[in-house]
C-alpha positions as CSV (number, residue, x, y, z in Angstrom):
1,X,107.3,23.6,147.9
2,X,105.1,22.7,150.9
3,X,108.0,23.4,153.3
4,X,108.6,26.8,151.8
5,X,104.9,27.7,152.1
6,X,105.0,26.5,155.7
7,X,108.1,28.7,156.3
8,X,106.2,31.7,154.9
9,X,103.3,31.0,157.2
10,X,105.6,30.7,160.2
11,X,107.3,33.9,159.1
12,X,104.0,35.8,159.2
13,X,103.3,34.4,162.7
14,X,106.7,34.9,164.2
15,X,108.0,38.1,162.4
16,X,105.8,40.2,164.7
17,X,108.1,39.6,167.6
18,X,107.3,42.0,170.5
19,X,109.8,44.8,171.0
20,X,111.1,44.5,174.6
21,X,110.1,47.9,175.7
22,X,110.9,49.2,179.2
23,X,108.0,49.4,181.6
24,X,108.3,52.0,184.3
25,X,105.5,50.4,186.4
26,X,105.6,46.8,187.6
27,X,107.8,44.9,185.2
28,X,106.0,42.0,183.3
29,X,108.3,39.0,183.5
30,X,106.6,37.7,180.3
31,X,107.5,40.8,178.3
32,X,111.0,39.3,177.7
33,X,112.3,35.8,176.9
34,X,112.1,33.4,179.8
35,X,112.7,29.8,180.7
36,X,109.7,27.8,181.9
37,X,110.1,24.8,184.2
38,X,107.1,22.6,184.5
39,X,105.7,22.3,188.0
40,X,106.0,18.7,189.3
41,X,102.2,18.4,189.4
42,X,101.8,19.4,185.7
43,X,100.7,16.3,183.9
44,X,100.3,15.0,180.4
45,X,102.3,16.4,177.5
46,X,104.2,19.0,179.5
47,X,105.2,16.8,182.5
48,X,108.9,17.2,183.3
49,X,109.6,19.8,180.6
50,X,111.8,22.8,180.3
51,X,111.0,25.4,177.7
52,X,112.6,28.5,176.1
53,X,109.8,31.1,175.6
54,X,109.5,34.6,174.2
55,X,106.6,37.1,173.6
56,X,105.0,37.9,170.3
57,X,103.7,41.4,169.5
58,X,100.1,40.2,169.8
59,X,100.5,39.4,173.5
60,X,100.8,35.7,172.5
61,X,103.9,33.6,173.3
62,X,106.0,31.0,171.4
63,X,108.4,28.5,172.8
64,X,110.1,25.2,172.5
65,X,110.9,22.3,174.8
66,X,114.6,21.8,175.3
67,X,114.8,18.6,177.2
68,X,112.8,16.1,175.1
69,X,115.2,14.3,172.8
70,X,113.7,11.8,170.3
71,X,115.2,8.6,168.8
72,X,115.3,10.5,165.5
73,X,118.6,11.9,164.0
74,X,119.0,14.3,161.2
75,X,120.7,11.4,159.3
76,X,117.5,9.3,159.5
77,X,115.4,12.3,158.5
78,X,117.6,13.2,155.5
79,X,119.4,9.9,154.5
80,X,120.6,11.4,151.2
81,X,122.1,14.5,152.8
82,X,125.7,13.9,153.7
83,X,126.1,16.8,156.3
84,X,123.1,15.5,158.2
85,X,124.8,12.1,158.6
86,X,127.5,13.8,160.7
87,X,125.2,15.5,163.2
88,X,125.4,13.5,166.5
89,X,122.7,15.1,168.7
90,X,119.1,13.7,168.4
91,X,116.3,15.8,167.1
92,X,114.3,17.4,170.0
93,X,110.5,17.4,170.2
94,X,109.9,21.1,170.8
95,X,106.1,21.0,171.1
96,X,102.8,19.9,169.6
97,X,102.5,22.7,166.9
98,X,104.4,22.6,163.6
99,X,105.7,19.1,164.2
100,X,106.3,18.8,160.4
101,X,108.9,21.7,160.5
102,X,112.5,21.4,161.5
103,X,113.9,24.4,163.5
104,X,117.6,25.0,164.1
105,X,118.6,26.6,167.5
106,X,121.9,28.3,167.5
107,X,124.1,30.1,170.0
108,X,125.4,33.2,168.2
109,X,125.7,36.9,168.9
110,X,124.0,37.8,165.6
111,X,121.1,36.3,163.7
112,X,122.0,33.4,161.4
113,X,119.9,35.0,158.7
114,X,116.4,34.9,157.2
115,X,113.5,35.3,159.6
116,X,115.4,33.9,162.6
117,X,113.9,34.8,165.9
118,X,115.9,35.8,169.0
119,X,115.0,33.8,172.2
120,X,117.8,35.3,174.3
121,X,120.7,37.7,173.7
122,X,122.7,34.9,172.2
123,X,120.1,32.2,171.2
124,X,118.3,32.3,167.8
125,X,115.8,29.9,166.3
126,X,116.0,29.6,162.5
127,X,113.1,28.1,160.4
128,X,113.8,29.3,156.8
129,X,114.7,26.2,154.8
130,X,117.8,27.7,153.3
131,X,119.1,29.0,156.7
132,X,118.5,25.6,158.4
133,X,120.3,23.8,155.6
134,X,123.2,26.2,155.9
135,X,123.4,25.6,159.7
136,X,123.4,21.8,159.2
137,X,126.2,22.1,156.6
138,X,128.4,24.5,158.6
139,X,127.6,24.1,162.3
140,X,125.5,20.9,162.6
141,X,127.0,19.7,165.8
142,X,127.0,23.1,167.5
143,X,123.3,23.6,166.8
144,X,120.3,21.8,168.2
145,X,117.5,20.7,165.9
146,X,113.9,20.8,167.0
147,X,110.6,19.7,165.5
148,X,107.5,21.4,166.8
149,X,106.8,24.5,168.9
150,X,104.5,25.5,171.7
151,X,102.1,28.4,171.1
152,X,100.0,30.4,173.6
153,X,97.3,32.9,172.7
154,X,97.1,36.3,174.3
155,X,97.0,36.0,178.1
156,X,97.2,32.2,178.1
157,X,100.7,31.9,179.5
158,X,100.1,34.5,182.2
159,X,97.0,32.6,183.2
160,X,99.0,29.3,183.4
161,X,101.7,31.0,185.5
162,X,99.2,32.5,187.9
163,X,97.8,29.0,188.3
164,X,101.2,27.6,189.3
165,X,101.8,25.5,186.2
166,X,105.3,26.9,185.6
167,X,108.4,28.2,187.4
168,X,109.8,31.2,185.5
169,X,113.5,31.6,185.2
170,X,116.0,33.8,183.3
171,X,117.0,32.4,179.9
172,X,120.4,30.7,179.9
173,X,121.9,29.3,176.7
174,X,123.9,26.8,178.7
175,X,120.6,25.0,179.4
176,X,120.4,24.1,175.7
177,X,124.0,23.9,174.7
178,X,126.0,23.1,177.8
179,X,123.9,20.5,179.7
180,X,122.5,17.1,179.0
181,X,118.7,16.8,179.0
182,X,119.0,14.0,181.5
183,X,118.2,15.4,184.9
184,X,117.8,19.0,183.7
185,X,114.2,19.3,184.8
186,X,114.8,17.8,188.2
187,X,117.8,20.2,188.8
188,X,115.8,23.3,187.7
189,X,112.8,22.3,189.8
190,X,115.1,22.1,192.9
191,X,116.7,25.5,192.0
192,X,113.3,27.1,191.4
193,X,111.9,25.9,194.6
194,X,114.8,27.3,196.6
195,X,114.5,30.5,194.6
196,X,110.9,31.3,195.4
């Protein structure tokens, strides 16, 4: 029951996803989904991280870390659930908020259902309990499972970028589904430095 209430709270927060309206003036790179690569001097929790991020209607942003695997598996989280025992990839630590919620990240052309949120044209994050269960049962090894999110209030992320905390890149599903987390940050820092 608590998980369902939490899913409803998250739905209220995330359902107000910003429409990606065209801007005829200077385009705002944060008005669309992006990948953030932590600057090498960024310390503490976000040191060495790569995140998928998207805007919310309020001018806030939500995202999740894609390169911080834990020692936890779905099988250890749900020992009585047979499909979870077959999922090989470790659970990722996506951020410091909602760490008691399991999110499923999938690469699909259409939403997997429920209140799933698009993070790129072919990347969705599901958090409804029934939808996440279905993904574990049908596509467990194709998906990535994340606990926790990162949330920025209105203007906070723009402020961090102006202060040089992050390199901003186009979203690419292969960063999540086609690459190992090992060395991903280092590779993207090198690419980002040559890009700017």
